[in-house]
N, C-alpha and C positions, 0 to 999 in steps of 0.2 A: 128449340123451335124458334124462340124469340131471337136468339143470336143469328140464326140464319136469315130471319126477316130483316134485321138491321143491316145486313150486308147487301141487300138488293138495292140497285141504283140504276134506274132507267135501263134495264136490260130486257131485250125481247127474246123470248124463248119460243122456238118453233118445234113442234112435234110432228114428225112425219110417220105415218103408219102405212103399211102395205094394205092395199085394198080399200083405201079411202079416197074418196073423190077430191078433186082440187077445191071445190066449194066448201066441203066439210073441213078441209085443212085450214082454209082461211078463217073459218068460224072459230076454230080452236085457237088459232094465232091471236085473233082479236080478244078472245076470252082471257088468255094468259097475259097479254099485254095490258088489258084493262085491269086485271087483278094487281099486277105489279104497279101500274100507274096509281091505282087507288091507294096502295100501301105507301107510295111515295107522297101522295097528297096528305095522308094522315101524318106522315113524318114531318112534312113541311108545316102543318098546322100546329104541331106540338113544339117544334123548335123555337119559334118566337116567344113562347111563354117562358121557356127557360132563360132566354136572353133578357127578358124583362125582369125576372127575379134577380138576375145578376146585377142589373143596373139600378135596383131600388135602394141605393145607399143614400142616407140623408146628407144634405149639403147646407151648411149655415154660413152666410157671408161673414167675413172677418170684421167688417164694420159693425155688424149687429152684436158680435161677441164683445167688441170694445165698448160699445155703448152700455151693454148690460153690466160689465165690470165697473164702468164709471159710475153708474147708478148705485151699485152696491157699495162702492167706496164712499159716495156722498152720504148714503144712509148710515154707514158705520161711523163716519166722522160726526154726523149729527147726533147720534146716540152718545158718543164719547163726550161731546160738548155738553149735552143735556145732563149727563151723569156728573160731570165736573161742576156744573152750576148748582146742581142739587146738593152735592157734598159741601161746596163752599157755603151755601145758604145754611145748611145744618150746622156747620162749624161756627158760623157767625152767631146763630141763635144760642148754641151751647156756651160760647164765650160770653155772651151777654148775660145769660143766666148765672154763670159762674161768677162774673163780676158783681152781679146783684147780691148773690149769696155771701160773697166776701164782705160787701158793705153791711149786710144785715148781721153778720156774725162777728162784728167788731167786739172785742172783749170789753164788757162793762164792769165797773168796780162793784156795783151793787145790783141786786135783783130789782125787777120792776116794782115800784111802790115803796122802795127803801131809799132813804136819804143818806148821801155820803157826807162824812165829816172827818177830816184828818185821815186816819188809817182805818176807820170803821164805817159800818153801815147801820142805819137806825130805822126801825119801823114802829109807828105809833098807832095803837088801837084808837079808833074814832067813832065806834058805834054809840048812838044815843039811847039804845034800848038796853035796859038792865039785864034782859035775858042773855045778852051777848057778853056781859062782863064776867070776869073770872076771879077765882081766889088766887092767892099768891102762888101756890103750888101748881094750879091749873095754868096760870100765865107762864110759869117757867117751863112747863111741859110743852106749851104751844111754841115757845121760842126754840126749844130743842128740836122740834119737828123741822125747823128751817136751819138746822146746824148753827143755832145762835143761843143766846142766854138773855136773861133780864139785864137791863142796862147797869153797867158799873161805871161810876163817875170818879175820875181820878185827876181832874184838873179844873181850874176855874173856867177855862175856855169851854170845856165840855159841859160844865154845869150851865153856863150861859146858853149854849146851843140847845140843851134839853129844855131849859126854862122858856126859850123862845118858841118851842114847838109843842107845848102843852097848853091846853085851854080849860077854862072853868066849865064844869058840868054838874048837874044835879044839885050839889050843895058843897059847902066848904070842907066837909069831912071826906069827900071823895077826891081821888087823884089818880096817879099812874104808878103802878107797882114798879119798883126798881129792885135790882138784885142784891138787896141788903137785908140781913136778918140776924137776930141774936138767938135764934132757936137752935143753938149748938150746945155741945157738952159743957163748954166753959162759960156759956152765957155772955159771950163777947160778940159785939156786932162785927160781922164779917160779910164779905162779898161772896157771891155764888162761886167765884173762882177759888175761894178758900183764903184769899189774902185778907189781912186785918184792915180795919177802917183807920186810915191815917189822915184823911181830909174829909171834913163833914160840913154840911150846910143845913143844920137843924133849925126849925122854927123855935121861937121862945115859948110857944104854947105848950102847956103841960099835957101829958098823956098818961094813960094807965100803964102800969108796969107789966101788965099781961099782954100788951101790944108788942109783938115781936117781929113784925115785918115793916119794911120801909116803903114810904110813898113819896112821890114828888108831886107837890100841889101847885096849882095855878094861882095867879093873883098874889103870889108871894115875891119877895125880893130875890134876885138871883143868888144872893149869898145866904138866904135863909128860907128855903122852900121845901125842906124835907119834913115829913111827919111820920108818926108811928101809928099802926093800925093792927087790928086783929087779922091774922093771916087767913082767916076764913071769910073775911069781908069780900064782897064782889066789887071789883074796880076795873078800870081800863089798865093797860100795861104797855111797856116799851121793851122792844127787843134790840139787841146789838150783836153784830157779827163782824169779823174781820173782812175788810175790803180786799178784792182780788188784786187791785192795783191802787196805789195811793193817788187820789185825785190831785190835780194841780191847784 
């Protein structure tokens, strides 16, 4: 039925019947024509809507597209420049820190608080409180904790260096423990390294034969500053270790 209605196009249909008056025929003609005309008017009203739907395609000017792409390029370049500046700044800071660390980690011949001399490093106990003083064995244990040992004196120059860095304290019987003892199987004075005593700087003051550990005393001449004491006596002490590099 719809297909038949679509084919109607301004057609006038007249129906003539026998026995019908002329006036009635005109009325029928008008009715049919009006119906066809009405259908045509409906078709005319629907048709423009379809045309409008076909014409609703978006249109963007070319200049607007060009401007948008240009703005995107500017933003992208700005981001790249900002990232490059950031990475350059980070690299500069890292390089500065690395240079600072290299300066701080320069190899030192001795630990902090130790004094370099020739190829060795020396540490001198300096506490004025007797509670901090140690026996000979305790002093040696303290030195070993720092990979060192009680001082062994093997030259005149080393003896003078030691003598210049010791000070008088408490009384003339006290001094600084050195790595010398005769508390050995053969009762011979030896250094803690096990080497025999070949060069000595004993004082002329007599001591008891039971004193088996060596001291370096202050206020004595550089060539005669060693004394003997009981190994259980509490004294200051001196430690010696090999330097990492020989100082100039």
